[in-house]
N, C-alpha and C positions, 0 to 999 in steps of 0.2 A: 477540383484538383486533377491534374493530368494523371491518367491511369498508370503511366510508366514511372511515376516518381514515388518512391517510398524511402523510409529511413534505412532500409537494407542497402540501398544503392549508394549511400553516401560513404566516401572514403576519407572524409575529413571530419567525421563526427567526434565531438568531444564528450559531452555528457548532457543528459536532459535537464531542463530547468525545473523550477518548482512552481507549483500551482498553475492556474490558467493564465494565459497571457493577457486577455482582455475580459475580465469578469464584469458582469453587469450587476448593479445593485438590485436585489429583489426583496420584496416585502414578504412577511409571513403569509402563508396561505389563509385565505378567508375562512372564518368559521361558519358552519351551517347556520342559517338564520333561524332563530327561535321565534316562531309566530305567536307563542304564548305570551310574549311581552310586547305589547303594542307601543309602550312608551320608551323602548330602548333607543338610545341616542347613537347614531352611526357617525363615526369620525371620517374625515377625509382619507386618512391612511387606510381605513378598512375598505372604503370604496375603491381606492386605488389597488388594494391587494386582491380585490375580487376580479380584476382584469388580468388575464395571462400576460406575463412580460414578453416583450418582443424577443425574437431570437438574437443572440449575440452575433455581431458581424465583426470580421477581422480582416485586415489587409496587410500587405507587406510593410506599409508605412507604420502600422501599429507595432509590427515586430521590431522595426528599427528603433522605435522609441521605448523599448522595454528591455531590461536586462534579465528577464526571467529565464531566458534560454541561453545556453552556451553551446550552440551548434552553428557552424558556419553556413549551413544551408537551411534556413528557416522557411524555405518555400514549401516544405512538407506540411506546414501548418495552415496553408491558405489555398483558396481556389481562385487563382488569378494568374494571368500571363501563361497561357497555354496555346496550342494550335487551335483549340476550339474558340478562343477569344479572337484569334486572327480571322478565322472564317466568319465569326459572328459580326465582326467589324466590317469586313468586306461586303457582307450581305446587307448590313444595316445602313450603309452610307454610299450614295452615288460617288463616282470618282470625279474629283475636281480637275478639269483639264487645264493644262498649263496656260496661263493668260498671255504668255509671250509667243504662243503658236497661232497659226491661222484658224484654229478651231473656233475661236470666239470672235472672229472678225479679222479685217485686214491688218489691224494693229495689234492683234493678239489680246485685246481687251474689249469686253462687251460694255458699250455705253460708258466708257471711261473708268470702269471699275471691274473688279473680279466678280464673276458670276458666283454668287453664294446663296442663291435663292431657289435652288433646284428642289424638286419634290421626289419623294420616294415613289417609284413606279409600282411598287408592290401593294402598298396599302393606302397610297394617296396622302400620307402624312408628311408634313414638312420635316425634312431631314437635312442636316448640315452636310454638304459634300466635303470630301477630304482628298488631300494628296496622299498617296501611299508610296513610302520610301523604305527601302531595306538596306541593311549593311550586313556583311558576312565576314566572319573571322577566318584566318587561315587554318586554325586548329580544327574548325568544323569541316572545312574542305578536306583536310587530311584524314579525318575520321571516315568520311564517306568515300574517299579515294581508296582507303584500305578495304572497306566493305565490298566495293564493286570492282576492285582491281583496276582502277584507272589512275591517271596522274592527278595531282592536286589541282592543276589548271583545268583539266577536263571536269573534275568534280565541281569546280567553281562555275564552269559553263553550264553544267546540268542544273545547278541551283538557279542560275539566271534564267534558264529556259523555263524552269518551273514557275518562277515568280513573275516573269515578264514575257515569256515566249508565246507563240501562237498555239502550242500544244500544252500550255501550262494551266494555271488555275483560272485563267480568264474564260476557259471553256465551260465553266460551271458557275453556280452562284446566282443570286437574284439580279445582280447588275453586270455580271461578266467582268468584274474588276480585276486588275492586276497592279503591279508596282511600277511606278513611273521610272524609278532608278533602283538598281541593285549595285551597291558600292562595296569596294574591297577595303576593309579596315586597315589593311597593310599600308595603304596610302596615307591615311591620317596618322597611323603609328609613326611614320617618318617624322611628322611634325612633333609628336610626343617625345621621340628620342632626342631631337634637337633641343626642345624646351627642357627636357630632363638634364641634358648636359649643361645647359646654361644655368639651371637651378643649382646644380652641384658646384659649378665654378663660382657662382655668387656666394653660396654657403661657405665654401672653403677660402673665400677671399678674406684678407686681414681686416677689411672694412666692414665685414658682415656683423650685424647686430643681433644678438640672441633675442628670441621672443620674450615678452613680459609674461607674468603669471596669468594675466587676464586676456591674453591674445595668443595663447599657445596653439590653438587650432585654427586661427584666422587665415584666410587665403593670402593676405598681403604679407604675412610674416615669412622669414627665412628659416627653414628647418635646421635643427641642431644635428651635429655629428654624433653617431653615424646616421646618414640619411637613409630612410627605409622607403622602398617603393610602395605606392598606394594604388596600383592598378588592379589588385585582387580584392574584390569586395568582401569575400569571406574573411580574409585577414583583417580588413578595416573594421568590419562589424565586431569581430572578436576583440580587437584592440580598444575600440570605443567603449565596450561594455565591461571588459574585465581588466584591462591594463591601460587606463587613461594616461599614465605617466609616460607612455611612448608617443603620445600625440605630437609633442614638439619635434619628434624625429621624422614624422611622416612627410613625404613629398606632397606638395600642394597641387601637383599637376593632375589634370583629369585623365582618365583612361581613354584609349582610342574609341571605345563604345560611346562614352559620354561626350567626347569632343566631336564625334561625327554628328550626334544629335544636336549639339549646340550650333554647329556650322550650318546644317541644313535648315533648321528652324529659324535661326537668326537671320540668315540671308533672305529666305523666302518671305518671312513675315515683315522684316524691316524695309527691304527694298521694293517689295511689290504689294505691300498693304494687305497681306494675307494674315488673318489671325493665327497665332500658333496652334489654336485648337483644331484648325483645319488641315494641319500637317500631321500625319500619323507615321511614326518611325518604328519599324520593326528591326530588331537586332537578332542575329542568329549567332549564338555564342557557345563555347564548349562546356559551360557549367551553369548550374541553377543559381549560384550566388549572384550572377549578373542580373537576375530579376530583382534582387535586393538593391543593387546599385541603381537600377532604373527607377526605383521607388524613393530614392533619397530626396528629401525636400530641398537640398542644396543644388540638385541638378535639375532645375526647372527654369521656366522663362523668367522667374523673379531674379535670377542671377545675371541676366544679360539685357532684359528690356530696359531702355533708358528711362521710361516713365510708366511703370506698371500701374494698372488700374487696381486700386485697393479693393474694389468691389468684385473683381474677377479673380477666381481661383487660379493659381499658377499652373501652367501646363508643363508636363514632364518633357524633357528633351528626348527621352526614349520611352515610347508608349508601351511597348511589349517586347519581351525577350523569350525566344524559344531556342531549343538546342537541336543538335543533329538528329537525335531520335524523334523529337517532336516534329521536325521538318518532314521526316518520312511519314509520320502520321498525318501531316497536313496534305501530303500528296495522295495518300490512300483515301482520305476523306473526300477528295475530289475524283476518286477512281482513276488516278494517274499512276502508272508504273514508273517509278523514278528511274530505274535502270534503263528504260527505253527512251528516255529523253535524249535529244541530240547533245553530243559532246563538243559541239562547235559553238563559238560565241555568237551572240546576236549580231546581225549586220549593223554597222554603225549608221547606215543610212536610215534605219528604223528607230534609232535612239534619239530621244528628245534631248537636246543639249541643255546642260545646266545654265541657268539664266545669265551667268557671268562668264565670259570667255576664259579668263585667267583661272577661275576656280574650276571651270569645266575641264581645262587641261590638267589641273592638279588632281582632280578626283577621278578622271577617266583617262589616264595616260595611254599612249599607243602601245606600250609594252608593259608587261607585268613584272615588277621587280621581284627577284628571288627572296626567299626567307633567309635568315642568317644561318651561319654554319653551326655545327653541333656545339662548338665551344660557347656559342651565345645562348644555348638553351632553347627550349620550346615555348617560352613564355614572353616573347617580345624582344628579348635581347637588350634590355635597358642597360644592365651592368656592362655588358661587353662593348656596346657602342660607346659608352662614356669612357671605358678603358682605352678604346681605340683612339678616341679624341686626345687623351693624354699621351698616348704613344706617338701620335702624329706630331705633337708639340715637343717631343723629346726624341729626336733622331738617334737611331742606334739602340734604343731601348727594346726590351723583350718582355713578353707576357709569360709569367710563370703560373701554372695551374696545378693545384694540389687538392686531393680529396680530403674531406674532413672525417668525422667519425662514421659517416655512412655516405652512400652515393648521392643523397640529397643535400649534402653540405659540401660546398666546393669553395675554396679560397683562391683568389686571384691576386697576383702581385705584379706590378710594373717595375722591372729591374733595369737599372743602368749600371752594368757591370755587377758589382757586389752591393750597390746602393739601392735601397727600396724607395721608389718615388711615391707610390700610392698603393694601398691595399683595399680590396673589396671582397665581398663574399656573397654566396647564394645559399639561402635557406628555404627549402621546399618541404611541405608537410608540417602538420601541426605539432608532431612530436619535437621536431627541430625548432619550430617557432617558439614553443614553450621554453626551451632552453635559452633561446635568444632573448625573449622578453624578461626572463628571470635575471639574466645578467645585466640588463639595462635598468633594472629597478634601482632607484636611488637608495643608498645605504642609510639606515636610521642613525641619527646622531646618538652617541652614547650619553647617558645621563650620569655616568659615574664621575665623581669629582676628579678633575685633572685629566680627564680623557681627551684625546685628540682625534679629530676626524670621525669616521663612521665605524660601524660594526661590520666585520666580515660576514658575508652571507654564504650559505651552502651553495654548492653547484658552481663554484668558480667566481662568484661575485666578490668584488673587493670594495674598498673604501672609495668614496668619491661619487659624484653624480653621473659620471660618464658610464659606469657599468663595470662589467667584469673584464678580466684580462683577455686580450684577444679581440673581443667585440669592440672595445673602445678604440682599437687601432684601425678599424675599418672606416673608410670614408663613406662607403656606400654599400648597402645590403639589399639584394633583390629577394623579396619575400613573396612566396606564393603558398596558398593553403594546400593545394593538392600534391601528394607525393609524385614525383616525376614531372611536375609542371603542368601547364595548361592543356597539353595534349591528352592528359589523363583526367580531364574534368568530368564531373559527375553526369553531364549531359551527353557525353560521347557514347558511341555504340560500343558496348562491352563485348568481350569475347563470348560470353554466355548467350548473347543475343544475335550473334552474326548468323548462325544457321537459320534461325527463325526469320530474320530479315531477308536473307537470300531466298528462302523457301517462299515467303510471301511475294517476292518479286519474280518467282518462277526460275530462280537460279539455284542450281544444286552443286555446281563446281565451277569456280572461276579461275581459269588458267592454272589449275593445280593448287590453288590457295585454299586448301581444305582446313577445316577446324575440327579439333577433337570432339568426339561425341559428348563427353563430360569434361569440359575444360575446368581446370583448377587454377591455382595461383601461378604455376609455371606457365600455363598457356596464356594467362592474362598478361604476364610479363612479356612473353613473345609477341602477343598481339599489340601491346603498347609499342614494341620495337617496330612493328610494321607501320603503325600510325606515325611514329617519329620519322621513319624512312620516307614516308609520303610527304611529311612536312618539310624535311630538310632537302629532299630531292627536287623540290619546286625550283625551277631555274628561269632565267630571263628567256622569254620566248614571245614572239609576236602574238598579239591578242587576236589576230585574224581579221583586223579591220583594214582590209586592203584599200578601202576607199576612205581611209581616215583623213581628218581635216589636217591640212598642212600647218595651220596655225598651232594645232596641238603639238605637232612635231617640233616646231620652232620654239615654243615655250618650254617643252620638255628638255630640249637640247640646251636651253639657256641655264640649266641647273649648274653646269660646271663653269660658267663664264665669270661669275663673281667670286671674290675672295674676301676674307675678313682682314682685319688689321695685321694679323700675323702671317698672312699669305697662305693659310690653311683653310680649305673650304670643303672639299668632298672627302668624306670618310665612309667607307663601305658602301659606296654608291649613293650616299645621301649628301646633297649639297646644302650646307648651312645657309648660305646667302639666298638660295632659291626658296627655301622654306621660310626664311624671315620675310622675304618679299611677299610671299603668299599670305602669311599671317598679317603683315602690315596692310595688304590690300583688303583682306577680310575685315579688319578693324575699320578701315576707311569707309567702305561701302555700307557698313551697318551703323557706323557712328558709335561703336562700343569699344571701350578701351581693351587692349589685348589682355590685360591682367584679368578682367572679368570674363573674357572668353575662354582663357586657358586654365585658370586655376579654380580650386574649390576649397572648402573648409571642412573641419571635423569638430566633433564635440563629444564631451564626456556624457555617457548615457547613464542616468540614475533612475532607479525605479524602486517602488515599495512592494513589488511582487514577491510573494512569499512571506512578507512581514505581517505580523498581527496588527490589524487596524484598531485604533483606539476608539472605543465607544464614546458617545456623547457624555455618559455619566463619568467615565474615566477622565475625559478631557476637562470637564467642568471641575471635577474633584482636584485634578492636578493644578488647575488655574487657581482654585480657592486656596490650596495649600501654599502656593507661592506668595500669596498676599496675607498669609497668616490666618486665613479663615478655615472653614471646614463644614462638615454636615452637622 
């Protein structure tokens, strides 16, 4: 387990679970053998008991399959997905060079196929080479920007220099490996926002069909109103384990992290014949719950491979997730001072293009698009983008914003004069989420003779399956587990750690941005304000690629050329027609339907953890009693 992760760090902790998560069956300890009885008969059970049982192993996948814990960050239970795993993987596998470059020959391919027979130069053992690809969230960049008093763009450049630059991690390790591409998840998030708006429009359509009882969590179903975001894995894990009745309301759309992994692995593996196991995707995210998301069985190659091999285990779309704090540990482990890394972008002339020109222009645009404004929130802006779509379709309408019972509950209304067109809401933090799911719980039917409808529930819930007053009027709800949103994720640098981080980097005062000696809740709130400021202040600026490809410029400028049937295309700098062309092109070159690429599924998690297991005697006795027998 990463040394920086502990239960005390979690700001979205609910309650501990019962019993162990993955107990192993053990036999009674063997009795000392009595040599005085040479005719003693030894049973197989006694022989097995004499051998010490193997130690129990647990993984994040086990956590997801168990309802024994009710905590959104179950990563505290496992030793997986840390900066140590990143370094171990880089040292264990030679880097697979891109087959479309001149490294492997004039056509970029060695002997007509990808070179996958390299040998580990350290110990001479056969080791499968890998592509190393990374993606970085804007919230992570904002956290590091606040620590080192740089802009969010500069922090992103420093991360790219660490992972791919000449002064980065390639300077050490067994193979001198680094990452072929470092991607900005903001780009893929644009695709998620467009797809989310389409999903809401489809769900609110009069022709929408509600999911059946046996397909409520299926990817192909249309979610019920109110539609709840699904980009936060802590919230999803909590819903699946404790409130499965909300599953029909969940958006089926993948998160930017998951969609980035699907895009990279599907394109490289399908178009160039590279096994998914040879593509290693690292995601740098603001919270530990993203490690849980990466471990979901639904987010693997089995979801998009046209003809998966039943004998081959599915490969995760995201192999490892680390946070901002773990990224600093990664640099320190390679004896790299993060603050000394260049704040300028890597020259585009040294960047290996993504194998498809259209996808290369999409993933690596010549300019970095700014984050959304403060009204959109620090968690991706799903709600606000959808609201802006409806506003563009209703000229003259205005967006009304009102605070709920606390700062983490915000209600949005699109108004046309005095008429309300659509209502949405934002619920951040588990205290507010608990109120939300309580109101969505279907009312129990009364068994009293002559009773009508359901029974009123405490906390504002009313009759009917739609839930409580107010909640049922919302068409869309943005739900995030962390109070304050994703910039306050558990993996971000906390105010209590800033002084130590700066001291380790040899920085004692950064432009007057001092931190209190003993920071408390007030200082943490002020610190979160600095992180938010870095997040929202990121603006459109040139990425520094003065020698950028003109084709990239042409494709990027084409975003505003197409319009849909209503004549509305670009909203908040995102062109719906351009995104749809990119997604259609992705589907075409991989031969995979867009539905399988973009959407995922959810399931109710059931477990017998904490329940008394029935012994064989009790089970047989119960069976005998049901047929009229007995002992």
